[in-house]
C-alpha positions in Angstrom: -21.6 79.3 29.9 -22.6 75.6 30.6 -22.4 72.5 28.4 -26.2 72.6 27.5 -25.9 76.2 26.4 -22.6 75.2 24.2 -24.5 72.5 22.5 -27.3 74.4 21.6 -25.1 76.9 20.2 -23.3 74.5 18.0 -26.6 73.0 16.9 -28.0 76.6 15.8 -24.7 77.8 13.8 -24.8 76.6 10.6 -21.2 76.9 9.8 -20.3 75.0 13.0 -23.1 72.5 12.1 -21.5 72.3 8.4 -18.0 71.8 10.1 -18.8 68.9 12.1 -21.1 67.0 9.1 -18.0 67.5 6.9 -15.7 66.2 9.6 -18.1 63.1 9.8 -17.8 62.7 6.2 -14.2 62.3 6.4 -13.7 65.8 4.2 -11.8 68.8 5.5 -14.1 71.3 6.5 -11.6 74.3 6.0 -10.9 73.2 2.4 -14.5 72.7 1.4 -15.3 76.2 2.9 -12.5 77.8 1.3 -13.4 76.2 -2.3 -17.0 77.8 -2.0 -15.6 81.3 -1.3 -14.8 83.7 -4.1 -11.7 85.6 -4.1 -11.9 89.1 -2.7 -10.1 91.9 -4.4 -7.6 89.7 -5.9 -6.9 87.9 -2.2 -6.6 84.5 -2.5 -9.3 83.0 -0.7 -8.3 81.1 2.5 -9.0 77.6 0.6 -6.5 78.6 -2.1 -4.2 79.6 0.8 -4.6 76.4 2.2 -3.7 74.5 -0.8 -0.4 76.8 -1.3 0.4 76.1 2.2 3.0 73.8 3.1 2.0 73.6 6.8 -0.1 70.5 8.0 -2.6 72.2 10.5 -5.7 70.2 9.3 -3.3 66.8 9.3 -4.7 65.5 12.4 -7.9 65.7 11.4 -7.4 64.0 8.2 -5.6 61.2 10.0 -8.8 60.8 12.3 -10.8 60.3 9.4 -8.7 57.9 7.7 -7.9 55.8 10.9 -11.8 55.7 11.6 -12.2 54.2 7.9 -9.3 51.8 8.7 -11.0 50.8 12.2 -14.3 50.0 10.2 -12.5 47.7 7.9 -10.3 45.9 10.4 -13.4 45.4 12.2 -15.2 44.1 9.0 -11.9 41.6 8.4 -12.2 40.3 12.1 -15.9 39.7 11.5 -15.1 37.9 8.6 -12.2 36.0 9.9 -14.5 35.1 13.3 -16.8 33.6 11.0 -14.3 31.4 9.0 -12.7 30.4 12.6 -16.2 29.4 13.4 -17.2 27.4 10.4 -13.7 25.6 10.3 -14.4 24.9 14.3 -18.1 23.3 13.3 -16.0 21.7 10.3 -13.6 20.2 12.5 -16.2 19.2 14.9 -18.2 17.3 12.2 -14.7 15.6 11.3 -14.3 14.1 14.5 -18.0 13.2 15.3 -17.5 11.3 11.7 -13.9 9.9 12.8 -15.7 8.5 15.9 -18.5 7.0 13.9 -15.7 5.4 11.6 -13.9 4.3 14.6 -17.0 2.4 16.3 -18.1 1.0 13.1 -14.6 -0.5 12.6 -14.6 -1.8 16.1 -17.8 -3.4 15.3 -16.7 -5.0 12.1 -13.6 -6.3 13.8 -15.7 -7.8 16.4 -17.4 -9.6 13.6 -14.5 -10.5 11.9 -13.0 -12.3 15.2 -16.3 -13.9 15.4 -16.2 -15.1 11.7 -12.6 -16.5 12.3 -13.8 -18.4 15.3 -16.8 -19.7 13.3 -14.5 -20.6 10.7 -12.1 -22.4 12.7 -14.9 -24.4 14.3 -16.0 -25.5 10.8 -12.4 -26.4 9.7 -12.3 -28.6 12.9 -15.6 -30.2 11.9 -14.9 -30.6 8.3 -11.3 -32.1 9.3 -13.3 -34.7 11.3 -15.2 -35.4 8.2 -12.2 -35.3 5.6 -11.6 -39.1 6.1 -15.2 -39.7 5.0 -15.0 -37.5 2.3 -12.0 -38.7 0.7 -13.0 -42.6 1.0 -16.5 -41.8 -0.6 -14.7 -39.7 -3.5 -12.6 -43.0 -3.8 -15.5 -44.9 -4.1 -17.1 -42.4 -6.7 -13.7 -42.7 -8.7 -14.3 -46.3 -9.3 -15.3 -47.6 -12.9 -19.3 -48.5 -13.2 -18.5 -52.2 -13.5 -16.6 -52.2 -10.1 -19.1 -50.2 -8.3 -22.0 -52.3 -9.6 -20.0 -55.5 -8.5 -19.9 -54.2 -5.0 -23.5 -53.4 -4.4 -23.8 -56.2 -2.3 -21.3 -54.5 0.1 -22.2 -50.7 0.0 -26.2 -50.8 -0.2 -26.5 -47.1 0.4 -24.9 -43.9 -1.1 -25.5 -41.7 1.8 -22.4 -41.3 4.1 -24.6 -42.9 7.0 -25.2 -45.8 4.9 -21.7 -46.0 3.0 -20.2 -45.8 6.7 -22.5 -48.5 8.3 -22.2 -51.1 5.4 -18.1 -50.6 4.9 -17.3 -51.0 8.7 -19.0 -54.6 8.9 -16.9 -57.5 9.4 -18.2 -59.3 6.6 -17.8 -56.3 4.2 -14.2 -55.9 5.1 -13.5 -59.6 3.9 -15.8 -59.0 0.8 -14.2 -56.0 0.1 -10.6 -57.5 0.1 -11.9 -60.5 -2.1 -12.8 -58.4 -4.8 -9.8 -56.3 -4.8 -8.0 -59.3 -5.3 -10.2 -60.0 -8.3 -9.5 -56.8 -9.6 -5.2 -57.5 -9.0 -5.6 -60.5 -10.6 -7.3 -59.2 -13.9 -4.7 -56.3 -14.1 -7.3 -53.4 -12.9 -5.9 -50.5 -11.3 -9.2 -50.4 -9.5 -7.4 -52.6 -7.0 -5.5 -49.8 -5.4 -8.4 -47.8 -4.8 -10.1 -51.0 -3.2 -7.0 -51.1 -1.0 -7.3 -47.5 0.1 -11.2 -48.2 1.0 -10.0 -51.6 2.9 -7.5 -49.6 4.8 -9.9 -46.8 5.8 -12.9 -49.2 7.2 -10.5 -51.4 8.7 -9.2 -48.2 11.0 -13.0 -47.6 11.6 -13.6 -51.2 12.8 -10.5 -51.0 15.4 -12.1 -48.0 17.3 -14.8 -50.5 18.6 -12.2 -52.2 20.7 -9.6 -51.4 23.2 -6.9 -52.7 21.2 -6.9 -53.2 17.4 -8.2 -56.1 16.0 -7.0 -55.8 12.5 -3.6 -55.0 11.4 -2.1 -54.4 8.0 0.7 -56.0 6.3 2.0 -53.0 4.4 5.5 -54.0 2.3 7.2 -51.2 0.7 9.1 -51.1 -3.0 12.4 -52.4 -2.6 11.6 -55.1 0.3 13.0 -58.3 0.1 10.1 -60.7 -1.2 8.7 -63.1 1.8 6.5 -65.4 0.6 5.4 -66.1 4.3 3.5 -62.6 4.1 3.8 -61.7 0.3 2.0 -63.1 -2.8 3.3 -62.6 -6.3 0.5 -62.6 -8.8 3.2 -63.3 -11.8 2.6 -67.3 -11.9 6.3 -68.9 -12.2 8.3 -66.0 -11.4 10.2 -65.7 -8.3 11.3 -62.2 -7.4 14.2 -61.3 -5.0 12.5 -57.9 -4.1 8.9 -56.3 -4.5 8.8 -53.5 -7.1 5.3 -52.6 -6.7 2.3 -53.2 -4.1 -1.0 -54.0 -5.3 -3.1 -54.9 -2.2 -2.3 -54.6 1.3 -2.7 -58.0 3.5 -4.1 -57.9 6.8 -4.1 -59.8 10.3 -7.0 -60.6 12.7 -5.5 -60.4 16.3 -2.1 -61.1 15.0 -2.9 -64.2 12.6 -2.3 -63.5 9.1 -5.4 -64.0 6.8 -4.3 -62.5 3.5 -1.0 -61.7 2.4 -0.1 -58.7 0.6 -0.3 -58.8 -3.2 2.8 -57.5 -4.7 4.6 -57.7 -8.0 
């Protein structure tokens, strides 16, 4: 009998067909068939005999069915794990791309920071060049209204350029010092501010020459009084030592023009 004949025989035989169908559904075919049969003359049905039997003739078929179910569940678990792994890999890829984007942004921000720091250093350098002028203008602005009004013939403009061009003139220097002496004689503390302005403009004036033309006479507190370069404004009083400086004196090309005013 060839294989086709055997196949046809199995398909046409109802019991064999049901057996394989039950086998495919996971149910023991002998048990199902025996359960359907009635006992004959008190003789237990094969199904009952099967239940009472201690043998395991059909255990292999049951194990095959259970094994098939386990394989299906394992396959489903593997598919679920593969899907989760794929999702995690995509998440990791997205995270790496986000990290790369952040690194690029950090690099760009670092370059901007370095550029800003360079600009800040340049600005600080430029500011340092103008700091003496700024301090001088602030010092002039802190003078009393009466003092500023009295010096209108010296500083004819309040702009930085006008302030510089007026103060650096030779006549302006002498006029500024003379006004400082007037304030010192009157006991006004504005003479100390005039002293600061005078020293600033003297330094600017000297920049136009190879050798300084003006030099300041700068006594210190505690120095011995020297009437050749010092003047005490307290009339009728001789002082052995200087207790304070009101206005520095100056020389032009080494010649003393105005002595320092001290107390």
